[in-house]
Steps between C-alpha positions, in 0.01 A plus 500: 500500500723506191857602567645656185832678452737562210676162513773585250602804702472296820756241388736765360514664843501165677814376326690797638351459846626142534857631533514616862857621457382802300224758532164325537166665432271248664477153651565251216295200394626157396268262314615158381242293313621138530438212265207355693323839484562515124372145454181568695442836329531353150360155579825324408627148557751540785699192402555632150576853624777381732652244262470635142710806415295621204167462683630689803641793305206536262258511789713736706490744208128440446434575864727804483283659232208488742692618807656782300157617391331460837787565741783656303701195608734298275563126534824419320625169363672312782583157639237388749537153651297580811676440834691178430802612297751504786390175666483314169877461490473232771309265272138520611252410228306800370124458530289714268126562535265677263361732770795558733866594508760220476615311808788262569472148633708474823833322454559419868225282647660375821771644724712193422529625140661831595863386506474340155323810367777726631771289342327524162424874540869590523555325165215670310593634158295814555493621141348166397265464799128548535355794309836671448548370143146613414568840653818542296323385183209738556747777578662457157157513335419824685823650371451389139124561472442802726841655561459447874809382686419364844748425775447278803639510850340784697276275707430147617242310700578525872622205703176395672297516180766318299523220756121490513499441125765229527355314798137607502409782736347280770800267501748787519319661794489164684855395421655827615380404848537121484821475295686826563847380399376374166329833433816690595690306235222566250508873572877507445455315173233751394735789579800356318295396197317834488825695492633277222170523308476879520864554401463269199172655389644849532802401295310320223236774465736797529346634819580864572334751728557868569420438866544183701162336552417158636159358584376199693144369469391265778135468598579194715715712735180636651395149604807469724558633848764772537714258703500238222570760232784650699652161587484334159462757221583856600877484452476320166266764356727770640792333321317529167437870557862551609622318188282668238406836656785587738520878454351732757256648248403166343135395477419197716141406421286234671164370381259280695123479459451351846493639854839662560464744791678252728803493268558871446774528763692222329455656154632830634800323653602336170486836323168478316404853394206440264206270567191369326336301778198401700163635380380471860705793632497873435798723413515650847558156653785427262660841554489453878734202460693618191499883504733537201334246270328564166165320495365356177134470604274486692183431299361155593487323162199282580282672760531849351628490142326182380177499700472862609351795314695779334404716799660243731819513295516879510451507876770237551750694289411819684559324834839372387612843379390663826676239713824501302511880497736724303820305568514304172414172671227376265458359152130436457430142395345181625641315801550193282414414142201637310244220492332360190163668459610838635313764302642777285270735690672421830843535343398842372389590851856444627633754252219746568565489875872553452435797275243654735667438837865424418650849465641501853868578432 
């Protein structure tokens, strides 16, 4: 079945619906088409997309012409380095591939290297480290060529994911059990360096926000037990939220693609009030643990949106709306990133379902 609606009108209404502080007509939709989706859709070289400013912007605008026509959706010029920007400041070598997003080579290969790493981390010249100079250079090009002025400092990779990038995920998950004191020192270093990094990036890019918002993204958290998360990481992530989103009405957002049901009590306790997590759970399960949360989800990005039919997508959105109810607890989107290869037809189905079933307020 073809799901067709007036997409221009849909997005006009949708932009107003995303502000839950005002009158809202229907459940809103959030769609973010990442670089790997763009590369797959246009058949691009991923290495060139993530490393060459002109190539990235030209192809973002080329893709935008198609998504505007088919979906009413605009892809603007931006800076897209994948998921390695934050960790790059610690010196890991960037590895580019033609068919995948960039990765970082681990910089800590044995637990005996941790002390030396920490000593060096506290001396990092952040504005000259990793991808930061490239980000600042690209930012100036966006200003001069497109009139777009970006700021940085509203989010960062979470502790478990960052340490997984620095040590290798398997090593980090082993060492947290076998070498707990070394990992405690590494977590403290991550916290101190993250605060310094965010403050510097906010200052140099002129970060301002009408409302306090801070986001953590940490897929690796889901691989940990609640006891390990609570013992080693919970208070450090709370400190970041307390530092950058301390007000009572601030947005504290947490993203994790992995299983997270076992961590929801901890997220509630550190003040998380918006989540984009766990494609394996339904809204009702999240709301049982976090009754006041706003859920960004809960469409499974692979099983439903990538491999399912448009009918499957519509039924999933309808389920999420019904479970979240009329309490402004839901922003319809995927529970994780939109995968390369996801069809325009299935993206349209999200919007159709929101328009048909989302007028619940």
